[in-house]
C-alpha positions as CSV (number, residue, x, y, z in Angstrom):
1,X,99.4,-60.8,-91.0
2,X,98.4,-63.4,-93.6
3,X,98.8,-67.1,-93.0
4,X,102.0,-67.4,-95.1
5,X,103.5,-63.9,-94.5
6,X,107.5,-64.4,-94.3
7,X,107.4,-67.5,-96.7
8,X,109.3,-66.7,-99.7
9,X,108.4,-68.5,-103.1
10,X,110.5,-68.6,-106.3
11,X,107.8,-69.4,-109.1
12,X,109.2,-70.5,-112.5
13,X,105.7,-71.2,-113.8
14,X,104.2,-70.3,-116.9
15,X,100.8,-70.4,-118.6
16,X,98.2,-70.9,-116.2
17,X,98.6,-74.2,-113.8
18,X,101.6,-73.1,-111.9
19,X,101.0,-69.5,-112.0
20,X,97.4,-70.2,-110.5
21,X,98.8,-72.2,-107.9
22,X,101.6,-69.7,-106.7
23,X,98.9,-66.8,-107.1
24,X,97.0,-68.6,-104.4
25,X,100.3,-68.6,-102.3
26,X,100.5,-65.0,-102.9
27,X,97.1,-64.6,-101.9
28,X,97.5,-66.0,-98.7
29,X,100.6,-63.7,-97.8
30,X,103.6,-65.3,-99.4
31,X,106.2,-63.1,-101.2
32,X,106.0,-64.8,-104.6
33,X,109.0,-64.1,-107.1
34,X,108.0,-64.7,-110.6
35,X,111.1,-65.7,-112.6
36,X,110.6,-64.9,-116.4
37,X,112.5,-65.1,-119.6
38,X,113.2,-61.8,-121.6
39,X,110.1,-62.9,-123.6
40,X,108.2,-63.3,-120.4
41,X,104.9,-65.4,-119.7
42,X,103.2,-66.3,-123.0
43,X,99.7,-65.2,-121.4
44,X,101.3,-61.5,-121.4
45,X,99.9,-61.6,-124.7
46,X,96.8,-63.4,-124.5
47,X,93.5,-61.5,-124.6
48,X,92.8,-57.7,-124.6
49,X,95.4,-55.3,-123.0
50,X,95.9,-51.8,-122.9
51,X,99.8,-52.1,-122.2
52,X,102.0,-54.4,-124.4
53,X,102.8,-57.5,-122.0
54,X,99.7,-57.0,-119.4
55,X,97.1,-58.9,-121.4
56,X,93.7,-60.1,-119.5
57,X,95.0,-63.9,-119.1
58,X,98.3,-62.9,-117.6
59,X,96.2,-60.3,-115.0
60,X,94.1,-63.1,-114.2
61,X,96.7,-65.6,-112.7
62,X,99.6,-63.1,-111.5
63,X,98.5,-60.9,-109.0
64,X,100.4,-60.6,-105.6
65,X,103.6,-61.3,-107.3
66,X,107.1,-59.7,-108.3
67,X,108.6,-60.3,-111.5
68,X,112.3,-60.5,-112.2
69,X,114.1,-61.6,-115.5
70,X,116.9,-64.1,-115.5
71,X,118.6,-65.9,-118.5
72,X,118.9,-69.4,-117.1
73,X,121.1,-70.4,-120.2
74,X,123.4,-67.9,-119.0
75,X,125.5,-69.4,-116.2
76,X,125.5,-66.1,-114.4
77,X,121.7,-66.3,-114.5
78,X,121.4,-69.7,-113.3
79,X,123.9,-69.0,-110.6
80,X,121.9,-65.7,-109.5
81,X,118.5,-67.9,-109.5
82,X,120.3,-70.5,-107.5
83,X,121.3,-67.8,-105.1
84,X,117.7,-66.6,-104.7
85,X,116.8,-70.5,-103.9
86,X,119.0,-70.0,-100.7
87,X,116.8,-67.8,-99.3
88,X,113.3,-69.3,-100.3
89,X,110.6,-71.5,-98.6
90,X,109.2,-72.9,-102.1
91,X,110.6,-73.6,-105.3
92,X,108.2,-74.3,-108.0
93,X,108.2,-74.7,-112.0
94,X,106.1,-76.5,-114.7
95,X,109.0,-77.3,-116.8
96,X,109.2,-80.7,-118.3
97,X,111.5,-83.2,-116.0
98,X,113.9,-84.1,-119.1
99,X,114.5,-80.5,-119.6
100,X,114.7,-79.6,-115.7
101,X,118.0,-81.6,-115.7
102,X,119.7,-79.7,-118.7
103,X,118.7,-76.2,-117.2
104,X,120.4,-77.2,-113.9
105,X,117.3,-76.9,-111.6
106,X,116.7,-80.5,-111.0
107,X,115.8,-81.3,-107.5
108,X,119.3,-82.4,-106.3
109,X,120.7,-79.2,-107.6
110,X,118.2,-77.2,-105.5
111,X,118.2,-79.0,-102.4
112,X,122.2,-79.0,-102.6
113,X,121.5,-75.0,-102.2
114,X,118.8,-74.8,-99.8
115,X,117.9,-78.3,-97.8
116,X,114.9,-76.7,-96.2
117,X,113.4,-75.9,-99.6
118,X,110.0,-77.3,-100.8
119,X,110.3,-78.3,-104.5
120,X,107.4,-78.4,-106.5
121,X,107.3,-80.0,-110.0
122,X,103.9,-79.5,-111.7
123,X,103.9,-81.8,-114.9
124,X,101.5,-82.9,-117.3
125,X,102.0,-86.6,-116.2
126,X,103.5,-88.3,-113.1
127,X,106.8,-90.0,-113.5
128,X,107.4,-93.7,-114.3
129,X,104.7,-94.3,-116.7
130,X,104.5,-94.3,-120.5
131,X,103.1,-90.7,-120.6
132,X,106.0,-89.3,-118.6
133,X,107.7,-86.5,-119.9
134,X,104.8,-85.6,-122.5
135,X,104.0,-82.0,-123.4
136,X,100.5,-81.4,-121.9
137,X,98.0,-78.4,-121.9
138,X,94.3,-78.2,-120.5
139,X,92.7,-79.5,-123.6
140,X,94.9,-82.7,-123.9
141,X,94.2,-83.6,-120.2
142,X,90.6,-82.8,-120.6
143,X,90.5,-85.3,-123.4
144,X,92.5,-87.8,-121.5
145,X,91.0,-87.7,-117.9
146,X,87.2,-88.3,-118.8
147,X,86.1,-84.7,-119.3
148,X,85.6,-85.1,-123.0
149,X,83.9,-88.4,-122.3
150,X,81.7,-87.2,-119.6
151,X,80.5,-84.4,-122.4
152,X,79.8,-86.9,-125.2
153,X,77.8,-89.2,-122.7
154,X,75.6,-86.1,-121.7
155,X,75.6,-84.2,-125.4
156,X,76.1,-87.3,-127.6
157,X,79.5,-85.5,-128.7
158,X,82.9,-85.0,-127.1
159,X,83.7,-81.5,-125.9
160,X,85.8,-79.8,-123.6
161,X,84.4,-78.0,-120.3
162,X,84.1,-74.5,-121.3
163,X,86.7,-73.2,-118.8
164,X,90.3,-74.4,-118.2
165,X,89.6,-77.0,-115.6
166,X,92.5,-79.1,-115.6
167,X,94.9,-76.0,-115.3
168,X,92.9,-74.5,-112.6
169,X,92.1,-77.7,-110.3
170,X,95.4,-78.8,-110.7
171,X,96.8,-75.5,-109.6
172,X,94.5,-75.7,-106.7
173,X,95.9,-79.0,-105.8
174,X,99.6,-78.0,-106.2
175,X,99.2,-75.5,-103.7
176,X,97.4,-77.7,-101.2
177,X,100.2,-80.2,-101.8
178,X,102.9,-77.7,-101.2
179,X,101.3,-76.3,-98.2
180,X,101.4,-79.9,-96.9
181,X,105.0,-80.2,-97.7
182,X,105.8,-77.0,-95.9
183,X,104.1,-78.1,-92.9
184,X,105.9,-81.4,-92.8
185,X,109.4,-79.3,-93.1
186,X,108.3,-77.3,-90.0
187,X,108.3,-80.8,-87.9
188,X,111.3,-82.4,-89.8
189,X,113.5,-79.2,-90.7
190,X,114.3,-80.4,-94.1
191,X,112.4,-79.8,-97.1
192,X,111.1,-82.1,-99.8
193,X,110.0,-83.0,-103.6
194,X,106.3,-82.5,-104.4
195,X,105.0,-83.8,-107.9
196,X,101.9,-82.6,-109.2
197,X,100.6,-84.1,-112.4
198,X,97.6,-82.9,-114.3
199,X,96.5,-86.3,-115.8
200,X,96.4,-88.0,-112.2
201,X,95.0,-84.8,-110.6
202,X,92.4,-85.1,-113.0
203,X,91.7,-88.4,-113.3
204,X,91.2,-88.3,-109.4
205,X,89.0,-85.4,-109.4
206,X,86.4,-87.0,-112.2
207,X,86.3,-90.2,-110.3
208,X,85.1,-89.0,-107.0
209,X,81.8,-89.5,-108.0
210,X,81.9,-91.0,-111.5
211,X,84.2,-94.4,-110.7
212,X,80.7,-95.2,-109.4
213,X,80.1,-99.0,-109.9
214,X,83.8,-99.4,-110.7
215,X,84.4,-99.1,-106.9
216,X,83.4,-102.7,-106.9
217,X,84.8,-106.1,-108.1
218,X,83.0,-107.2,-110.1
219,X,81.9,-103.9,-111.1
220,X,78.5,-102.8,-109.9
221,X,77.6,-100.8,-113.1
222,X,79.8,-99.0,-115.4
223,X,81.7,-95.8,-114.3
224,X,79.7,-92.4,-114.3
225,X,77.3,-91.0,-112.0
226,X,73.7,-91.0,-113.6
227,X,72.2,-87.8,-112.0
228,X,75.0,-85.5,-113.4
229,X,75.3,-87.3,-116.7
230,X,71.3,-86.9,-117.1
231,X,70.9,-84.8,-120.6
232,X,68.2,-83.1,-119.0
233,X,70.4,-81.9,-116.2
234,X,70.6,-78.3,-117.0
235,X,69.0,-74.8,-116.0
236,X,65.1,-75.2,-116.6
237,X,63.3,-72.8,-118.9
238,X,60.7,-71.0,-117.4
239,X,57.8,-68.9,-119.1
240,X,60.4,-65.7,-119.2
241,X,63.7,-67.4,-118.8
242,X,65.8,-69.7,-116.9
243,X,66.2,-70.8,-113.3
244,X,68.7,-73.7,-111.6
245,X,66.7,-75.9,-109.3
246,X,67.8,-78.7,-107.2
247,X,65.5,-80.6,-105.0
248,X,67.5,-83.2,-103.5
249,X,66.0,-84.6,-100.4
250,X,62.9,-86.7,-99.9
251,X,61.3,-84.0,-98.2
252,X,62.2,-81.5,-101.1
253,X,60.5,-83.8,-103.7
254,X,57.6,-84.5,-101.6
255,X,56.9,-80.6,-100.8
256,X,57.5,-79.6,-104.6
257,X,54.8,-82.5,-105.7
258,X,52.4,-81.5,-103.4
259,X,52.8,-77.8,-104.2
260,X,52.1,-78.6,-107.9
261,X,49.1,-80.8,-106.9
262,X,50.9,-84.1,-108.3
263,X,49.7,-86.8,-106.5
264,X,50.8,-89.2,-108.9
265,X,54.3,-88.2,-109.0
266,X,54.7,-88.3,-105.1
267,X,53.0,-91.7,-104.9
268,X,55.3,-93.2,-107.7
269,X,57.7,-95.6,-106.8
270,X,60.2,-94.6,-109.4
271,X,60.5,-91.3,-107.3
272,X,60.4,-92.7,-103.7
273,X,63.9,-92.4,-102.3
274,X,67.3,-91.2,-103.5
275,X,68.3,-94.6,-104.8
276,X,64.9,-94.8,-107.1
277,X,65.3,-91.3,-108.3
278,X,69.0,-91.8,-109.1
279,X,67.8,-95.0,-111.3
280,X,65.2,-92.9,-113.0
281,X,66.8,-89.5,-112.9
282,X,66.5,-88.8,-116.6
283,X,62.6,-89.2,-116.7
284,X,62.4,-87.3,-113.4
285,X,64.0,-84.2,-114.9
286,X,62.1,-84.6,-117.9
287,X,58.9,-84.2,-115.5
288,X,60.5,-81.6,-113.3
289,X,61.2,-79.2,-116.7
290,X,57.6,-79.6,-117.8
291,X,56.5,-78.4,-114.1
292,X,58.9,-75.3,-114.2
293,X,57.8,-74.4,-117.4
294,X,54.6,-73.4,-116.3
295,X,55.4,-70.4,-114.2
296,X,57.7,-67.4,-114.5
297,X,61.2,-67.1,-113.0
298,X,60.1,-64.8,-110.1
299,X,57.3,-67.1,-109.2
300,X,59.6,-69.8,-108.8
301,X,62.0,-68.2,-106.8
302,X,59.3,-67.3,-104.6
303,X,57.9,-70.6,-104.5
304,X,61.0,-72.6,-103.8
305,X,62.4,-70.1,-101.2
306,X,59.3,-70.8,-99.3
307,X,59.6,-74.7,-99.8
308,X,63.4,-74.3,-98.9
309,X,64.4,-76.0,-102.2
310,X,67.8,-74.8,-103.4
311,X,67.3,-72.5,-106.7
312,X,68.4,-69.5,-108.2
313,X,68.0,-67.5,-111.7
314,X,71.0,-68.2,-114.0
315,X,73.4,-65.2,-113.8
316,X,75.4,-64.5,-116.8
317,X,79.4,-63.7,-117.0
318,X,78.3,-60.0,-118.0
319,X,76.0,-59.9,-114.6
320,X,78.6,-61.3,-112.3
321,X,80.3,-58.1,-112.1
322,X,77.3,-56.3,-110.8
323,X,75.8,-59.0,-108.5
324,X,74.2,-57.6,-105.6
325,X,75.7,-60.5,-103.3
326,X,79.4,-59.7,-104.4
327,X,78.8,-56.2,-104.5
328,X,77.9,-56.3,-100.8
329,X,80.6,-58.7,-99.8
330,X,82.9,-56.5,-101.3
331,X,84.1,-59.3,-103.7
332,X,85.8,-57.3,-106.4
333,X,88.9,-55.4,-105.9
334,X,89.6,-52.2,-107.8
335,X,92.8,-50.9,-108.5
336,X,94.0,-47.6,-110.4
337,X,97.2,-48.1,-112.4
338,X,99.0,-45.1,-113.7
339,X,99.4,-46.6,-117.0
340,X,96.4,-49.0,-117.6
341,X,93.9,-47.0,-115.8
342,X,91.1,-48.5,-113.6
343,X,91.1,-52.0,-113.3
344,X,88.9,-54.6,-111.7
345,X,89.9,-58.0,-110.5
346,X,88.0,-60.8,-108.5
347,X,88.9,-60.5,-105.0
348,X,90.4,-63.5,-103.0
349,X,87.2,-65.6,-102.2
350,X,88.3,-66.6,-98.4
351,X,88.6,-64.5,-95.4
352,X,90.8,-64.3,-92.3
353,X,89.1,-63.3,-89.0
354,X,86.5,-61.9,-91.5
355,X,89.1,-60.2,-93.8
356,X,89.3,-60.5,-97.2
357,X,93.2,-60.4,-98.3
358,X,93.9,-57.6,-100.6
359,X,95.9,-57.7,-103.9
360,X,98.4,-56.0,-105.6
361,X,98.8,-55.3,-109.4
362,X,100.3,-58.1,-111.3
363,X,104.0,-57.2,-112.4
364,X,105.3,-55.8,-115.5
365,X,107.9,-58.1,-116.9
366,X,111.1,-57.4,-115.0
367,X,109.7,-54.8,-112.8
368,X,111.3,-56.1,-109.6
369,X,114.4,-57.5,-111.0
370,X,116.8,-54.9,-109.1
371,X,114.8,-54.8,-106.0
372,X,114.8,-58.9,-105.6
373,X,118.6,-59.0,-106.4
374,X,119.4,-56.3,-103.8
375,X,117.4,-58.1,-101.2
376,X,119.3,-61.2,-101.8
377,X,122.3,-59.3,-101.0
378,X,124.1,-59.0,-104.8
379,X,126.4,-55.6,-104.8
380,X,125.9,-52.9,-107.3
381,X,128.6,-54.3,-109.2
382,X,127.1,-57.8,-109.3
383,X,123.9,-56.4,-110.8
384,X,125.4,-54.2,-113.3
385,X,127.2,-57.4,-114.7
386,X,124.2,-59.5,-114.9
387,X,122.2,-56.5,-116.7
388,X,125.5,-55.9,-119.0
389,X,125.5,-59.5,-119.9
390,X,122.1,-60.1,-120.6
391,X,121.7,-62.6,-117.7
392,X,119.1,-60.1,-116.3
393,X,116.6,-57.4,-117.0
394,X,115.0,-54.7,-115.5
395,X,111.7,-53.2,-116.6
396,X,112.0,-49.7,-117.8
397,X,115.5,-49.8,-116.2
398,X,117.9,-51.5,-118.3
399,X,120.7,-49.0,-118.3
400,X,123.5,-50.1,-116.4
401,X,124.7,-46.7,-115.6
402,X,121.5,-45.9,-113.6
403,X,121.9,-49.1,-111.4
404,X,123.7,-47.4,-108.6
405,X,120.4,-44.8,-108.3
406,X,117.9,-47.8,-108.0
407,X,120.3,-49.8,-106.0
408,X,120.1,-46.9,-103.1
409,X,116.5,-46.9,-103.6
410,X,115.6,-50.3,-102.5
411,X,118.3,-50.0,-99.8
412,X,121.6,-51.4,-100.9
413,X,124.8,-50.2,-100.3
414,X,126.9,-49.1,-103.2
415,X,129.8,-51.6,-103.8
C-alpha cells in the first residue's frame, strides 16, 4: 500500500509541467486518469518511438496513469468529465484561466459537482498581475525568472539551462501543494483551489540563494550568490579527464592545501574562512583548477576520498544507465511491451519502508476509456452513445457494436 493508494486524480494536464506533477501522484499510489483530446498530448509525438503516439517525451512523464479520451467541447463529453469529478479527490489542469471558464471546468463548476475535490490550476503566471493569462513554456519562464541572467553572468551570454527546469521544478512544487491541500481537506472536510504559477515558482526557486544582498534594505550588494556564479565553477580538468570537486568547510580546504604542500594558500587571508572564500571565489577556483590539473582523475578520487572531501568523476548521460550505484540499488525499471518490446524507465527515486514503488507502462491514447467509464457507473448504452457521438474514444476499440463485450470485461452489467 503506497501513501496515496485510494486517491483518485482527474488529470487534464499536457506537455510536461502538469503531467510531471500527476506522474508523481501516480508514483505515490494515486489512481491517475489522464483525460486527453482525440489528438492526444503533444508529447506523444516528441522524440524517438517504435509506436505512433508513444514517443520518448511522453514516456518520460506519463507512467502510472490511465488514459481516456473525451471531447469537452461536446456537451456529452463535458458532462461525462464532471461525472468523473464526482468520484475524484484531485482535479488538475494547465489550461489558461480565461479558457477554463469557456470549457465549463472552472473551480466553481467543479466544486459544485464535488465540494471535496482539490482543484489545482497549473499556470504560467499567477492571477492578478499584468502577466496573468499569458501563454508560457519552459523557455519563456527561464528567460523571465533569472535563469538566462544567471547563465549570462557566468558565461557572458544569456542562455537556458539545458533541461526543462521550469516545467519540472514547477511540477514538483505543484505535487507538494496539491498534497498539502489534500491534507487540509482531511481536517476540514472540504476541498479547495490551489494555484501553481510557473513564473512565481521559479522566481522563488532562484532567489533562495540569489536574492543574496537583496534581502536587506538598503541592499548589501546586488543579487547573485558569487560561489555558484563563478565562471571557473565547473568540473575541473585532470591529466586524463574531468572531476567534480567540492571542498566546502574550513577543514576541507586546510587539508587540501596541506596535501598539495601549499603553505601560502593555507595561510592566505583571502581563503581563511567561508566568508573570505566567498568574496574571492573566482580566484580560489582558478588556483584549485591549477592544482587538480596536476594528477589523474583516479589519483584525485583516492586522495580526496582519503581526505573526506566530496568529489566524483563526471558521469555522462550515456553512462547513467550502466552506473554501478544505480544498478545495485535497482533504480531502473524494465518493462516488456507486446508492441514496443523491451523498455527502460528511471525508477521512482524514493522508497517507502525500504521498497521502491513500481511503475506501469504509460498509457496509449484512450486505452482505458471504457474501463474508467464503467467504474464511474455509466451504462453500456451511455458508453455506446458517447462513442457514437464522438464525445469519447477507446483505443483500438471504437466499434460501438463491441462495447457490450468490453463492458462485461470491466465488471459492468449490461443495461
